[in-house]
C-alpha positions in Angstrom: 179.1 197.2 23.2 178.9 194.9 26.2 182.7 194.6 26.3 182.7 197.9 28.2 180.9 196.2 31.1 182.8 194.1 33.5 181.5 190.7 34.6 183.0 189.0 37.6 182.0 185.6 36.3 183.9 183.7 38.9 181.2 184.4 41.5 178.2 183.6 39.3 176.1 180.5 39.9 173.9 178.7 37.4 170.8 180.7 38.3 172.3 184.1 37.8 173.9 183.0 34.5 170.5 181.9 33.2 168.9 185.1 34.3 171.5 187.2 32.6 171.2 185.2 29.4 167.5 185.8 29.5 168.2 189.5 30.0 170.5 189.7 27.1 168.2 187.8 24.7 166.3 191.1 24.2 169.4 192.9 23.0 170.1 191.7 19.5 168.4 191.7 16.2 166.9 188.3 15.3 167.7 188.7 11.6 171.5 188.3 12.0 171.8 187.1 15.5 174.3 184.6 16.7 173.3 182.1 19.4 175.1 181.6 22.7 174.0 178.7 24.8 174.7 178.5 28.5 175.5 175.0 29.6 175.1 173.9 33.2 176.2 170.3 32.7 179.3 170.6 34.9 179.9 171.9 38.4 181.4 175.1 37.1 179.2 177.1 34.7 180.7 177.9 31.4 179.6 179.3 28.1 180.5 178.3 24.6 180.3 180.5 21.6 178.8 179.9 18.2 181.2 178.1 15.9 181.2 181.2 13.6 182.7 183.2 16.4 186.4 182.8 15.5 187.5 185.1 18.3 186.3 182.6 20.8 185.1 185.1 23.3 182.7 183.8 26.0 182.5 186.9 28.2 182.4 189.6 25.7 179.2 189.9 23.6 178.4 192.3 20.8 175.2 194.3 20.5 174.1 192.1 17.5 174.0 188.9 19.6 170.8 187.2 20.7 170.9 184.6 23.5 168.9 181.5 24.3 167.9 180.9 27.9 168.8 177.5 29.2 166.6 177.6 32.3 164.7 180.8 32.9 164.5 184.2 31.4 164.7 187.5 33.3 161.0 188.3 32.6 159.9 184.8 33.7 162.0 185.3 36.8 160.6 188.7 37.6 157.1 187.6 36.8 157.2 185.1 39.7 154.8 186.4 42.4 157.3 185.4 45.2 160.2 187.3 43.7 160.9 190.8 44.9 163.1 193.4 43.2 164.6 194.0 46.7 166.0 190.4 46.7 169.6 189.3 46.6 169.5 189.5 42.8 169.5 193.3 43.1 172.7 193.2 45.0 174.1 190.7 42.5 173.4 193.0 39.6 174.9 196.0 41.4 178.0 194.1 42.4 178.7 192.4 39.1 177.8 195.0 36.5 179.6 198.4 36.5 177.1 199.8 34.1 173.6 198.8 33.1 172.8 201.1 30.1 172.9 198.1 27.8 169.9 196.3 29.5 166.7 196.6 27.3 164.5 198.1 30.0 161.8 199.1 27.6 161.4 195.4 26.5 161.5 194.2 30.0 158.8 196.7 31.0 156.6 195.5 28.2 156.9 191.9 29.5 156.3 192.8 33.1 153.2 194.8 32.3 151.4 191.5 31.7 151.5 191.0 35.5 150.1 194.5 36.0 151.3 198.1 36.0 152.6 197.9 39.6 155.2 195.3 38.6 156.3 197.4 35.7 156.5 200.5 37.7 158.6 198.7 40.4 161.1 197.6 37.8 161.2 201.1 36.3 162.1 202.6 39.7 164.6 199.7 40.3 166.4 200.3 37.0 166.8 204.0 37.7 168.6 203.1 40.9 171.3 201.0 39.2 174.8 202.4 38.8 175.4 204.0 35.4 171.8 203.7 34.2 169.7 206.6 33.1 166.1 206.4 31.7 165.8 207.8 28.2 162.8 208.9 26.1 162.0 205.3 25.1 161.7 203.9 28.6 159.7 206.9 29.7 157.3 206.3 26.8 156.9 202.7 27.7 156.1 203.2 31.3 153.7 206.1 30.4 151.9 203.9 28.0 151.6 201.1 30.5 150.3 203.4 33.3 148.0 205.2 30.9 146.2 202.0 29.9 145.7 201.1 33.6 143.2 203.9 34.3 142.8 206.9 36.6 144.4 205.1 39.5 147.9 205.9 38.1 147.3 209.6 37.2 149.4 210.8 40.0 152.2 208.4 39.0 152.1 209.8 35.5 152.4 213.3 36.8 155.4 212.4 38.9 157.1 210.7 36.0 156.6 213.8 33.8 158.0 216.0 36.6 160.9 213.6 36.8 161.6 213.9 33.1 161.6 217.7 33.4 163.9 217.6 36.5 166.4 215.2 34.8 166.3 217.1 31.5 165.0 214.2 29.5 163.5 215.5 26.2 160.5 213.6 25.0 159.6 212.9 21.4 156.4 213.2 19.5 155.4 209.7 20.6 155.6 210.9 24.2 153.1 213.6 23.3 150.8 211.2 21.5 150.8 208.9 24.5 150.0 211.7 26.9 147.2 213.1 24.7 145.5 209.7 24.8 145.6 209.4 28.6 145.4 212.9 30.2 142.2 214.5 31.4 140.3 217.2 29.6 142.0 220.0 31.4 145.5 218.8 30.7 145.4 218.8 26.9 146.9 222.3 26.8 149.9 221.0 28.8 150.6 218.6 25.9 150.7 221.5 23.5 153.1 223.3 25.8 155.4 220.2 25.8 155.5 220.2 22.0 156.8 223.8 22.1 159.2 223.1 25.0 160.7 220.1 23.2 160.7 221.8 19.9 158.6 219.2 18.2 156.3 219.2 15.1 152.8 218.0 15.1 152.2 214.9 12.9 149.0 213.8 11.3 148.7 211.2 14.0 149.2 213.8 16.8 146.3 215.8 15.4 144.2 212.7 15.2 145.0 212.0 18.9 144.2 215.6 19.9 140.9 215.5 18.0 140.0 212.2 19.6 140.8 213.6 23.0 138.5 216.5 22.5 135.8 214.1 21.3 136.4 212.0 24.4 135.7 215.0 26.7 132.7 216.0 24.6 134.4 219.3 23.5 132.9 219.3 20.0 134.1 222.8 19.2 137.6 222.0 20.2 137.6 218.8 18.1 136.3 220.7 15.0 139.0 223.4 15.6 141.7 220.8 15.6 140.2 219.3 12.4 140.3 222.6 10.6 144.0 223.2 11.7 144.8 219.7 10.5 143.3 220.4 7.1 145.2 223.7 6.8 148.5 221.9 7.6 147.7 219.5 4.7 147.3 216.3 6.8 144.8 213.6 6.0 142.4 211.6 8.0 141.4 208.0 7.6 137.7 206.9 7.4 137.8 206.0 11.2 138.8 209.5 12.2 136.3 211.1 9.9 133.4 209.0 11.2 134.6 209.7 14.8 134.4 213.5 14.3 131.2 213.2 12.3 129.5 211.2 15.1 130.5 213.7 17.7 129.2 216.6 15.6 125.9 214.8 14.9 125.3 214.1 18.5 125.8 217.8 19.3 123.5 218.6 16.3 126.2 220.7 14.6 124.5 220.2 11.2 126.6 222.8 9.3 129.9 221.5 10.5 128.8 217.9 9.9 127.9 218.6 6.3 131.3 220.3 5.9 133.2 217.2 7.2 131.0 215.0 4.9 131.9 217.2 1.9 135.6 217.1 2.8 135.5 213.3 2.9 134.3 213.2 -0.7 136.9 215.8 -1.8 139.7 213.9 0.0 138.8 210.7 -1.8 137.9 209.2 1.6 134.8 207.4 0.4 132.0 207.6 3.0 130.9 204.1 4.1 127.6 202.8 5.5 128.5 204.0 9.0 129.0 207.5 7.7 125.6 207.7 6.2 123.9 206.2 9.3 125.5 208.9 11.5 123.9 211.6 9.3 120.6 209.9 8.9 120.3 209.5 12.6 121.1 213.2 13.2 118.7 214.4 10.5 116.0 212.1 11.8 116.2 213.6 15.2 116.0 217.1 13.8 113.0 216.3 11.6 114.8 216.9 8.3 112.9 214.2 6.5 113.7 215.2 2.9 117.4 215.3 3.7 117.8 211.9 5.4 115.6 210.3 2.7 117.9 211.8 0.1 121.0 210.4 1.9 119.4 207.0 2.1 118.8 207.0 -1.6 122.3 208.3 -2.2 123.6 205.3 -0.3 121.7 202.9 -2.6 123.1 204.7 -5.7 126.7 204.6 -4.3 126.4 200.9 -3.8 126.8 201.0 0.0 125.9 197.8 1.8 122.6 198.1 3.5 123.0 196.1 6.6 120.7 195.7 9.7 122.2 198.8 11.3 121.5 201.0 8.2 117.9 199.7 8.0 117.2 200.1 11.7 118.6 203.7 11.6 116.4 204.6 8.7 113.3 203.0 10.2 113.9 204.8 13.5 114.3 208.1 11.7 111.0 207.5 9.8 109.3 206.4 13.1 110.4 209.6 14.9 108.8 211.6 12.1 105.5 209.6 12.1 106.1 208.3 8.6 104.3 204.9 9.0 103.6 204.2 5.4 107.2 205.0 4.3 108.6 202.8 7.2 106.5 199.9 6.1 107.7 200.3 2.5 111.4 200.4 3.6 110.7 197.3 5.8 109.3 195.4 2.8 112.4 196.3 0.8 114.6 195.2 3.7 112.9 191.8 3.6 113.2 191.6 -0.2 117.0 192.3 0.1 117.4 189.4 2.5 118.2 191.4 5.5 116.8 189.7 8.6 115.1 192.0 11.2 116.1 191.8 14.8 114.3 192.6 18.0 115.2 196.3 17.7 113.6 196.4 14.3 110.3 195.0 15.7 110.4 197.4 18.7 110.6 200.4 16.3 107.3 199.3 14.8 105.6 198.4 18.1 106.4 201.8 19.6 105.7 203.7 16.4 102.3 202.0 15.7 101.3 202.2 19.4 102.0 206.0 19.4 100.1 206.4 16.1 97.2 204.3 17.3 97.7 201.9 14.4 98.8 198.7 16.3 96.4 196.7 14.0 99.0 197.3 11.3 101.5 195.2 13.2 100.1 192.3 11.4 101.5 193.7 8.1 105.0 193.7 9.7 104.6 190.2 10.9 103.2 189.0 7.6 106.1 190.6 5.6 108.7 189.0 7.8 107.0 185.7 8.1 110.0 183.7 6.9 112.2 185.1 9.6 109.7 184.8 12.5 110.5 182.3 15.3 109.4 181.7 18.8 111.8 184.1 20.4 110.6 187.0 18.2 107.0 186.2 19.0 107.9 186.0 22.7 109.5 189.4 22.4 106.4 190.9 20.8 104.2 189.4 23.4 106.3 190.7 26.3 106.7 194.1 24.8 103.0 194.6 24.0 102.2 193.3 27.5 104.5 195.8 29.2 103.0 198.6 27.2 99.5 197.6 28.4 98.1 196.5 25.1 96.5 193.3 26.4 94.4 192.5 23.3 97.2 192.9 20.9 99.5 190.9 23.0 96.9 188.1 23.3 96.3 188.2 19.5 100.1 187.9 18.9 100.3 185.1 21.4 97.5 183.2 19.7 99.3 183.7 16.4 102.4 182.1 17.8 100.3 179.4 19.3 98.9 178.5 15.9 102.1 178.6 13.9 104.4 176.7 16.3 104.1 173.2 17.6 106.1 173.9 20.8 105.6 177.0 22.9 107.9 179.5 24.5 107.9 179.4 28.3 108.9 183.1 28.7 106.1 184.2 26.3 103.5 182.0 28.1 104.5 183.4 31.5 104.4 186.9 30.2 101.0 186.4 28.6 99.7 184.8 31.8 100.9 187.7 33.9 99.4 190.2 31.5 96.0 188.5 31.5 96.0 188.3 35.3 97.0 192.0 35.7 94.2 192.9 33.3 91.7 190.9 35.3 91.1 188.5 32.5 91.0 185.4 34.7 88.9 183.2 32.4 91.5 183.6 29.6 94.3 183.0 32.2 92.7 179.8 33.5 92.2 178.6 29.9 95.8 179.2 29.0 96.9 177.4 32.1 94.8 174.4 31.2 96.1 174.2 27.6 99.8 175.1 28.1 100.9 171.5 28.3 99.7 171.1 24.7 102.7 173.0 23.6 105.1 171.0 25.6 105.2 173.4 28.6 104.5 172.1 32.1 102.6 174.5 34.3 104.4 175.1 37.5 103.6 176.5 41.0 104.6 180.1 39.9 102.0 180.1 37.2 99.3 178.8 39.5 100.2 181.3 42.1 99.8 184.1 39.6 96.3 183.0 38.7 95.4 182.4 42.4 96.4 186.0 43.2 94.3 187.4 40.4 91.3 185.4 41.4 91.7 186.4 45.0 91.8 190.1 44.2 88.6 189.7 42.3 87.0 187.6 45.1 86.4 184.7 42.7 86.7 182.1 45.4 84.7 179.4 43.6 87.3 179.4 40.8 90.1 179.2 43.4 88.5 176.0 44.8 88.4 174.4 41.3 91.9 175.5 40.3 93.4 174.4 43.6 92.0 170.9 43.2 93.3 170.8 39.6 96.8 171.9 40.8 96.9 169.1 43.4 95.6 166.5 40.9 98.4 167.4 38.5 100.9 166.4 41.1 102.2 169.9 41.9 102.8 170.7 45.6 101.6 174.1 46.9 104.5 176.4 48.0 104.4 178.7 51.0 103.4 181.5 48.6 100.4 179.4 47.4 99.2 178.9 51.0 99.7 182.6 51.8 97.7 183.7 48.7 94.9 181.3 49.5 94.7 182.4 53.2 94.5 186.1 52.1 92.0 185.3 49.4 89.6 183.4 51.7 90.1 186.0 54.4 89.2 188.8 52.0 85.7 187.4 51.6 85.3 186.5 55.2 85.7 182.7 54.9 87.4 182.2 58.2 86.9 178.5 58.4 88.4 178.0 55.0 91.4 180.2 55.7 92.0 178.3 58.9 91.7 175.0 57.1 94.3 176.1 54.6 96.6 177.2 57.4 96.2 173.8 59.1 96.8 171.9 55.8 100.0 174.0 55.4 101.3 172.7 58.8 100.3 169.1 58.1 102.3 169.2 54.8 105.4 170.3 56.7 105.3 173.7 55.1 106.2 176.0 58.1 104.1 179.2 58.2 106.1 182.4 57.9 105.4 185.9 59.1 103.2 186.6 56.1 101.2 183.4 56.8 100.4 184.5 60.3 99.8 188.1 59.3 97.2 187.0 56.7 95.5 184.7 59.2 95.5 187.3 62.0 94.1 189.9 59.6 91.4 187.4 58.5 90.4 186.5 62.1 90.6 190.0 63.6 88.7 191.8 60.8 85.9 189.2 60.9 85.3 189.6 64.7 87.4 186.7 66.0 89.7 188.9 68.1 90.5 186.3 70.7 91.5 183.8 68.1 93.6 186.5 66.3 95.4 187.3 69.6 96.0 183.6 70.3 97.6 183.3 66.8 99.7 186.3 67.6 101.1 184.7 70.8 101.5 181.4 68.9 103.7 182.9 66.3 105.9 184.4 69.0 106.2 181.0 70.7 107.4 179.5 67.4 110.2 182.1 67.2 108.6 184.4 64.7 108.9 188.1 65.6 105.8 190.1 64.8 106.5 192.9 62.4 104.9 196.4 61.9 102.1 194.8 59.8 101.2 192.3 62.6 101.0 195.0 65.2 99.2 197.5 63.0 96.6 194.9 62.1 95.9 193.9 65.7 95.9 197.6 66.9 93.3 198.4 64.2 91.1 195.4 65.1 91.1 196.1 68.8 90.6 199.9 68.2 87.6 199.3 66.0 86.1 197.0 68.7 86.3 199.8 71.2 89.1 198.0 73.1 91.3 201.1 73.2 93.3 200.0 76.2 94.3 196.8 74.5 95.3 198.7 71.3 97.5 201.1 73.4 99.0 198.1 75.2 100.0 196.5 71.9 101.5 199.8 70.7 103.7 200.0 73.9 104.7 196.3 73.5 105.6 197.1 69.9 108.0 199.8 71.0 109.4 197.7 73.8 110.2 194.8 71.4 112.1 197.2 69.1 109.6 197.1 66.3 109.4 200.6 64.8 105.9 201.9 64.0 105.4 203.6 60.7 103.0 206.4 59.8 100.2 203.9 59.2 100.5 202.5 62.7 100.4 206.0 64.2 97.4 207.0 62.1 95.5 203.8 63.2 96.0 204.5 66.9 95.4 208.3 66.5 92.1 207.5 64.8 91.2 205.1 67.6 92.0 207.6 70.3 90.2 210.5 68.6 87.0 208.4 68.1 87.2 207.3 71.7 87.4 210.8 73.0 90.9 210.5 74.3 92.0 213.9 73.1 95.0 214.3 75.4 96.4 210.9 74.6 96.0 211.6 70.9 97.9 214.9 71.1 100.6 213.1 73.1 100.9 210.4 70.5 101.2 213.0 67.7 104.1 214.6 69.5 105.9 211.3 69.8 105.3 210.7 66.1 107.5 213.8 65.3 110.1 212.7 67.8 110.5 209.4 66.0 111.3 211.3 62.8 108.1 210.5 60.9 106.3 213.0 58.7 102.5 213.4 59.1 100.5 212.6 55.9 97.1 213.8 54.8 95.3 211.2 57.0 97.2 212.4 60.0 96.1 216.0 59.4 92.6 214.9 58.8 92.5 213.3 62.3 94.2 216.4 63.8 91.5 218.6 62.3 88.8 216.5 63.9 90.6 216.7 67.3 90.8 220.5 67.0 87.2 220.9 66.2 86.0 218.5 68.9 84.3 220.1 71.9 85.9 219.2 75.2 82.5 219.0 76.8 81.0 216.6 74.4 81.6 212.9 74.7 81.3 211.1 71.5 79.7 207.7 71.8 80.8 205.3 69.2 78.5 202.5 68.1 80.3 199.1 67.8 80.0 197.6 64.4 81.4 194.5 62.6 84.9 195.1 61.3 85.1 195.0 57.5 87.7 195.5 54.9 91.1 194.0 54.3 93.8 196.6 53.8 95.2 198.0 57.0 94.2 201.7 57.1 93.1 204.1 59.9 89.9 205.3 58.3 86.9 203.4 57.0 
């Protein structure tokens, strides 16, 4: 009864009355509550009672009263970010309330948890500091539940609260144990059992369920099954959710015997297995190759009238696929379509991977034909992309052509995937044909698509096709990107067309597309490896003048070109410049210069360079050791004369 608590109302202002009313609104029971409204109309706050209150008391309120907040409730007040529990209101409560045991701390904690566990924990600590208040089992349960949901960050706080309960002699109830079981780590489950004994509590069916779930959570299948058996001995029952949880855990651990026992218990306990129960067992038996057993379970499902949804069908198809049962899988799939169950991407992926593994991808047409009414562009696109990633170019192209024939509009993702697959496989004619016809399906070819084809043509040195396609691209109104120009420079350089590569570079500058480091590297490589060393070096200096810092590829390319032209001093000078500029050489750079020094007879310099390689933390590779073997076998009295030859090749490497 609140009449035990003294309120010095003469010192209260409007704000504090409103807060207190908000505090007290949690106290009563709504079913038979009476309403007290705080009025702040006058200068002096006053309260009026419900007309039914014949005693006319305004400062004494029974436990069965519920109050309406006129301005702001306590929880709204405390939820304000700017409010601190160390504010004047703390002093107000302490000075105007002799006792606070009547405040519904548990309810306030629940409200404060919306703003986060820290806010709730702060109020929990604050409440404990008030005169005459002592936390009980219910407030401890509330704060433990709040902190437990907040994650591992509050594990230490939970331990401190448990220690506080023990120190203050607060005895928890079975709900306390249930909360702790659901939040503690795997090694602390035993402590929960000790608390049950210490507090002289009795395990309920829900407690056993929480324990079993905890063991499952920490992948202790044996412990979970042990709890299950104890639960059964005590006569407790599980719901379908708990049965399936345990069954799933046992199946993943391939505990077949225990899983079958739980399945049998479900039937005996009149807990009817559902579709999920059967899928758990079918998946386990499929992994273990027990074909007769999982087929029998599937048939039992049908007899029992279980709903065969997409998950059930996919589980069954996956089990059949794992056991190489192609014909049976195709039969189940046909029944799936007959029953009006629409396949999803996972369904098709089962068949793609199964048929590919069995060398029967030609039978994918049977799947597509059977599911014809459900096929759409997104499914076709998925099939094209999946087949492409698996490297089945012909099948991907065939599926793409099928999509092309059956749909008026195309799928951009599928077209891009098909184009990439054709280019990767070197089928440039098909790629160019697709690029030419793509607009027929309402898809506009873009620069990315053209770049893809340019790159494939360049690698195959099909420069005549590059000329044609490049003109088509410009005619269509598409502007080349910097990647386009870089690909063209590299492609022309690869076949020694220096003039054409330089022409593209100049066109790039005319079109206000500023060359980047890759552009210069490609042009320098083209010039240097086709004998135009002076021009290559001029471009090297030009890029520096434009504020582009040469990278390890730039230096390695020039060092190789000068080295192969017997200009060893210039190669060494470039290497020293590279170090001075803070550009770190890689193992390729060292191998290029080592090869140059070895072939020029500069044995001492080569060994010195090898020593510095190790100092820079690089690990010699097979090419490094090959050069060192030549150095070791070289006679110090024999001078090896190297015949100068035209530089060929494109990829930077030390040996030709």
